[in-house]
NUKEMAR-322590 format. One record per residue (C-alpha): chain; x, z, y. Coordinates in nm, 4 decimals. Each point is the difference from the previous one (the first is absolute). Layout:
N
R kette       px       pz       py
R     A        X        Z        Y
...
REM end
This chain:
185
R kette       px       pz       py
R     A   7.2534  10.7332   5.2716
R     A  -0.1475   0.2915  -0.2162
R     A  -0.2512   0.2686   0.1146
R     A   0.0793   0.4125  -0.0219
R     A  -0.2825   0.1158  -0.2164
R     A  -0.2009   0.2945   0.2390
R     A  -0.1503   0.2394  -0.2265
R     A  -0.3907   0.0363   0.0369
R     A   0.0281   0.3275   0.1638
R     A   0.2584  -0.0980   0.2326
R     A  -0.2186  -0.2730   0.0903
R     A  -0.3165   0.2103   0.0595
R     A   0.1815   0.2567   0.1976
R     A   0.1752  -0.2825   0.2345
R     A  -0.3907  -0.1589   0.0439
R     A  -0.1070   0.3924   0.0659
R     A   0.2382   0.0008   0.2782
R     A  -0.0653  -0.3514   0.1653
R     A  -0.3894   0.1138  -0.0165
R     A   0.1190   0.3420   0.1611
R     A   0.2055  -0.1421   0.2608
R     A  -0.2157  -0.3403   0.0718
R     A  -0.3283   0.3323   0.0474
R     A   0.2683   0.1892   0.2778
R     A   0.0654  -0.3279   0.1926
R     A  -0.4150  -0.0762  -0.0062
R     A  -0.0316   0.3348   0.1801
R     A   0.2677   0.0036   0.2229
R     A   0.1440  -0.3362   0.0316
R     A  -0.1523  -0.2725   0.2468
R     A  -0.2947   0.0102   0.2952
R     A  -0.3216   0.1541  -0.0850
R     A  -0.2484  -0.2848   0.1123
R     A  -0.1072   0.0729   0.4159
R     A   0.2711   0.2433  -0.0241
R     A   0.2756  -0.0676   0.3477
R     A   0.2984  -0.1351  -0.1424
R     A   0.2773   0.2340   0.0848
R     A   0.2497  -0.2472   0.1664
R     A  -0.2678  -0.0265   0.2465
R     A  -0.0777   0.4242   0.0549
R     A   0.3168   0.0611   0.1011
R     A  -0.0341   0.4135   0.1983
R     A   0.3069   0.1735   0.2039
R     A  -0.0816   0.4055   0.1185
R     A  -0.1623   0.0660   0.3228
R     A  -0.2340  -0.1996   0.2547
R     A   0.2562  -0.3345   0.1206
R     A   0.0133  -0.3279  -0.2064
R     A   0.3430  -0.0923  -0.1223
R     A   0.1674  -0.3983  -0.0209
R     A   0.1263  -0.0294  -0.3048
R     A   0.3064  -0.2672  -0.0503
R     A  -0.2273  -0.2131  -0.1471
R     A  -0.2394  -0.0492   0.3112
R     A  -0.2557   0.1944  -0.1425
R     A  -0.1527   0.3075   0.1474
R     A   0.0025   0.3201  -0.2018
R     A  -0.3252   0.2439   0.0845
R     A  -0.0059   0.3435   0.1338
R     A  -0.0902   0.2278  -0.2575
R     A  -0.1942   0.2407   0.2671
R     A  -0.1799  -0.2896   0.1196
R     A  -0.3679  -0.0724  -0.0440
R     A  -0.0538  -0.2347  -0.3277
R     A  -0.1353  -0.2499   0.2742
R     A   0.3232  -0.0100   0.1169
R     A   0.1685  -0.0290  -0.3239
R     A  -0.1938  -0.2757  -0.0878
R     A   0.0285  -0.2018   0.3229
R     A   0.4043   0.0200  -0.0413
R     A  -0.0530  -0.1201  -0.3489
R     A  -0.2307  -0.2435   0.0219
R     A   0.2411  -0.1407   0.3547
R     A   0.2896   0.0318  -0.2995
R     A  -0.1315  -0.3011  -0.2452
R     A  -0.0336  -0.2722   0.3365
R     A   0.3440   0.1155   0.1272
R     A   0.2162  -0.3271   0.0102
R     A  -0.2363  -0.2305  -0.0503
R     A  -0.0319  -0.3048   0.2733
R     A  -0.0782   0.0098   0.3412
R     A  -0.2792  -0.2503  -0.0132
R     A  -0.2885  -0.0163   0.3053
R     A  -0.3417   0.1082  -0.1026
R     A   0.1405   0.1449  -0.2820
R     A  -0.2046   0.2195  -0.1574
R     A  -0.3346  -0.0393   0.2086
R     A  -0.2253  -0.1975  -0.2559
R     A   0.1064   0.2807  -0.2699
R     A   0.1851   0.3051  -0.0706
R     A   0.2344  -0.1950  -0.2725
R     A   0.1923  -0.3307   0.2020
R     A   0.3230  -0.1197  -0.0917
R     A   0.1551   0.1261   0.3523
R     A  -0.1551   0.1908   0.2917
R     A  -0.0414  -0.0066   0.3509
R     A   0.0797   0.3397   0.2420
R     A  -0.3985   0.0678  -0.0584
R     A  -0.0409  -0.0911  -0.3588
R     A   0.2714   0.2369  -0.0430
R     A  -0.1268   0.2832   0.1980
R     A  -0.3265  -0.0887  -0.1980
R     A   0.1658   0.0113  -0.3477
R     A   0.1558   0.3544   0.0506
R     A  -0.3224   0.1208   0.1237
R     A  -0.1931  -0.1376  -0.2677
R     A   0.1850   0.1734  -0.2217
R     A  -0.0821   0.3162   0.1645
R     A  -0.3829  -0.0832  -0.0773
R     A  -0.0005  -0.0015   0.4285
R     A  -0.0967  -0.3701   0.0470
R     A  -0.2073  -0.2282  -0.2058
R     A   0.0326  -0.2427   0.1366
R     A   0.3355  -0.2046   0.1702
R     A  -0.0191   0.0342   0.3237
R     A   0.2174  -0.2225   0.3061
R     A   0.2067   0.1453   0.2857
R     A  -0.3110  -0.0089   0.2525
R     A  -0.2213   0.1590  -0.1944
R     A   0.2038   0.3012  -0.1158
R     A   0.0388   0.0118   0.3904
R     A  -0.3472   0.2008  -0.0699
R     A   0.0636   0.0849  -0.2903
R     A  -0.1242   0.3994  -0.1129
R     A   0.1329   0.2411   0.2347
R     A   0.1899  -0.0241   0.3307
R     A   0.3914   0.1915   0.0391
R     A   0.2301   0.0619  -0.2464
R     A  -0.0099   0.1828  -0.3110
R     A   0.1662   0.2259  -0.2464
R     A   0.0799  -0.1833  -0.2606
R     A  -0.1414  -0.3875   0.0608
R     A   0.0168  -0.1522   0.3231
R     A  -0.0841  -0.3522   0.0643
R     A   0.1976  -0.1658   0.3157
R     A  -0.2408  -0.3000   0.1109
R     A   0.0140  -0.2559   0.2671
R     A  -0.2240  -0.3473  -0.0014
R     A   0.3179  -0.1497  -0.1801
R     A   0.2026   0.2389  -0.1901
R     A  -0.0853   0.2763  -0.2156
R     A   0.1991   0.2315  -0.2482
R     A   0.0017   0.3500  -0.1043
R     A   0.1824   0.3293  -0.0455
R     A  -0.0633   0.1720  -0.3045
R     A   0.1555   0.3852  -0.0202
R     A   0.2777  -0.1103   0.2350
R     A   0.0868  -0.3403  -0.1278
R     A  -0.1205  -0.3293   0.1679
R     A  -0.1420  -0.2778  -0.2426
R     A   0.0426  -0.3069   0.2386
R     A   0.0350  -0.4168  -0.0543
R     A   0.2391   0.0182   0.3365
R     A   0.3861   0.0544  -0.0181
R     A  -0.0353   0.1491   0.3498
R     A   0.2755   0.3118   0.0048
R     A   0.0999  -0.0874  -0.4127
R     A   0.3472  -0.1104   0.0279
R     A  -0.1070  -0.1353  -0.3704
R     A  -0.2248  -0.2750   0.1513
R     A  -0.1982  -0.1014  -0.3281
R     A  -0.2986  -0.1613   0.0783
R     A  -0.3487   0.0910  -0.1457
R     A  -0.1309   0.3654  -0.1122
R     A   0.2924   0.2252  -0.0227
R     A   0.0121   0.4131   0.0712
R     A   0.2022  -0.0541   0.3658
R     A   0.1707   0.3074   0.2248
R     A  -0.2341   0.1699   0.2487
R     A   0.0160  -0.1788   0.3596
R     A   0.0453   0.1495   0.2835
R     A  -0.2846  -0.0768   0.1725
R     A  -0.3751  -0.1168  -0.0800
R     A   0.0041  -0.1175   0.3719
R     A  -0.3156  -0.2817  -0.0527
R     A  -0.1687   0.1127  -0.2665
R     A  -0.3145   0.2246  -0.0866
R     A   0.0383   0.3117  -0.2420
R     A  -0.2618   0.0251  -0.2291
R     A  -0.0468   0.1951  -0.3181
R     A  -0.2364   0.1601  -0.2433
R     A  -0.1558   0.3311   0.0736
R     A   0.1859   0.2645  -0.1624
R     A   0.2971  -0.1955  -0.1288
REM end
């Protein structure tokens, strides 16, 4: 097989173009260490989160950063299996139960230092509904509504009925649950 000879000047020009392309790629390609992954930080206009076709949620542009961070954190565990006690020994687990799911989202917003169970959430922070984030809890179950979307492991009210952490349609009634929120959110 014969190889065509390339003039030295042409080879040098090709090498310069390749070096320039590599420099551009390094400057604009990839994710910087510690920077959020663009796939995890989807934003929509307004004040309400939106459920996406892939089951994740897009955070509202006009929400406080903590609200956006809670949504983006929750997106990382959407679709993981339901495991009773999951997310209680550590925020990072192979699956999550109801309060482990709520704990994970709140940790992502830096609103929680250690995982909590549903009974402990009954005394967490301030009583009542929040403007952006409300935890609904009773001794046996907890879920959270963030910017209008419900993050829950229970399939109540969800026609798809998937198990584990999912964004779900909001319930018509929160009867039997205490509402808790962080002041200002």
